[in-house]
C-alpha positions, 0 to 999 in steps of 0.5 A, spaced: 500 500 499 502 506 498 501 510 504 503 517 501 498 516 495 493 515 500 494 521 504 494 525 498 488 522 495 485 524 502 487 531 502 485 533 495 478 530 495 475 529 502 470 533 505 472 538 511 470 533 516 474 527 514 480 532 512 480 534 519 480 527 522 486 526 517 490 531 520 488 529 527 491 522 526 497 524 522 499 532 522 498 534 530 491 536 528 486 538 533 480 534 536 477 541 536 477 542 529 474 535 528 468 537 533 468 544 529 467 540 522 462 535 525 457 541 528 456 543 521 451 537 521 448 538 527 441 540 527 437 545 532 434 539 536 441 537 537 441 531 533 445 530 527 443 529 519 445 533 513 448 527 509 453 526 515 452 518 513 453 519 506 448 514 503 443 518 507 442 525 505 436 526 510 436 533 513 433 531 519 436 528 525 436 521 525 438 516 530 443 512 525 446 519 523 447 521 531 450 514 532 455 516 526 457 522 530 458 518 536 463 514 533 467 520 530 467 523 536 469 516 540 475 515 535 478 522 537 477 521 544 472 526 545 467 522 549 472 520 554 469 525 559 463 530 559 462 536 555 457 541 552 457 537 546 455 530 550 450 534 553 447 536 547 447 529 544 444 527 550 438 532 550 437 529 543 437 522 545 433 524 551 427 527 547 426 520 544 425 522 537 424 516 532 424 511 538 419 506 539 417 507 547 414 500 547 420 496 544 425 501 547 429 501 541 431 507 536 429 506 529 434 504 524 430 507 518 425 513 519 420 515 514 423 521 512 428 518 509 424 517 503 424 525 501 431 525 500 437 521 496 438 515 499 441 508 498 435 502 499 437 500 505 435 506 508 428 506 506 423 504 512 420 497 512 415 495 517 417 499 524 424 501 522 427 497 527 433 493 525 435 489 532 439 493 536 443 497 531 443 503 533 440 502 539 445 498 544 451 504 542 446 510 543 443 507 550 450 506 552 452 513 550 446 515 555 449 511 560 455 515 560 452 522 559 445 522 561 441 522 568 437 516 567 442 511 567 438 505 570 433 505 564 438 505 558 442 500 562 437 495 562 436 496 554 444 495 554 443 489 557 437 487 554 441 488 547 447 483 549 443 478 552 440 478 545 447 478 542 448 472 546 442 468 542 444 470 535 447 466 530 448 471 525 450 478 525 451 483 520 458 487 521 455 494 522 450 491 527 456 488 531 460 495 531 454 498 535 456 493 540 463 494 540 462 501 541 457 500 546 462 496 550 468 500 549 464 507 551 461 504 558 468 501 560 471 507 559 466 510 564 467 505 569 461 501 567 461 493 566 456 490 562 454 484 566 447 481 565 443 476 570 446 470 566 453 473 568 455 472 561 462 475 559 461 481 554 468 481 551 469 474 550 462 474 547 464 480 542 471 476 540 467 470 539 462 474 534 468 478 531 471 471 529 464 469 526 462 475 522 469 477 519 470 472 513 475 467 514 477 465 507 482 470 505 482 468 498 475 472 498 479 479 500 479 484 495 475 479 490 468 479 494 464 483 498 465 480 505 467 483 512 474 484 513 478 486 519 479 493 517 471 494 517 472 494 525 480 495 527 481 502 523 485 505 529 479 502 534 477 496 538 484 493 538 482 489 545 478 485 541 483 482 536 484 475 538 490 470 536 485 467 530 484 474 527 491 476 527 492 472 521 487 475 517 489 482 519 496 480 516 492 477 510 488 483 508 494 488 509 498 484 503 492 485 499 491 492 500 496 494 495 492 491 490 486 494 491 488 501 491 487 505 485 491 509 481 489 516 484 491 513 491 484 512 494 480 506 495 473 505 492 467 503 495 464 496 494 456 497 493 451 501 490 444 504 491 440 500 487 436 505 485 436 511 480 438 517 484 444 521 480 446 523 487 450 516 488 456 519 484 457 524 489 456 520 495 461 515 492 466 521 492 464 523 499 465 516 501 472 514 498 476 518 502 472 516 508 474 509 506 481 510 504 482 513 511 480 507 514 484 503 510 490 507 512 489 507 519 488 500 519 494 499 515 498 503 520 495 500 527 496 493 525 503 493 522 
């Protein structure tokens, strides 16, 4: 992998937010600059929208976009302590906008997504709920930064109990659990249910199941790979079984890097929105930064 070309691709093509993230990790940039750029996607209700999640151009605040913002802040250590920003996010989440009170879940897809360019997976079907994505990580955030800790702790425990019973998982869903665990760990809270399950051991097991173990498919098929998870975060969940897969992916990254230095996305929107072209151009620097961080932190 040509890291210099990847860096130049990001600096020449990324949105200001991703440029600020690159600067934070590689050029002694400040966390404040990242927050400054992230706030441009915040709405008056203190939620996030406005195509922060580049496959969904909904201007309104949505739980999944708030979760995207929380993940961005987590990557830079901005969630290690309470702040005015965490208060604002907690204010939005406590409003229970797009929250199913009976099922105690935030919605994965909301009705208003249909009014804006979006990928097909953001179209609301049924109740709009997809397991505990993003509920488990948003509930964990509220455990750390709201006054209603006991209510949200019950949701987190329910989510992990559900995880122990699931046989199959999607990578993005599992990332919500990883984020939830690390948020609570950093704030001195353990995830221990009545059954006494070991949450960290459970997450390591699920990672071993989700990450594709057939390295011949890396760079050939759209399969979950180590860099989907370990791009400078979640390193404590890397097991001896995962390390060879990390090595295998590092070895194929160079063949996947395009001539312009960037990496491409591996999905389509599967509809007629012409905005997909712009979304792809926004996604590529973001994916490239993740690959760069993966390459750096997993040498």
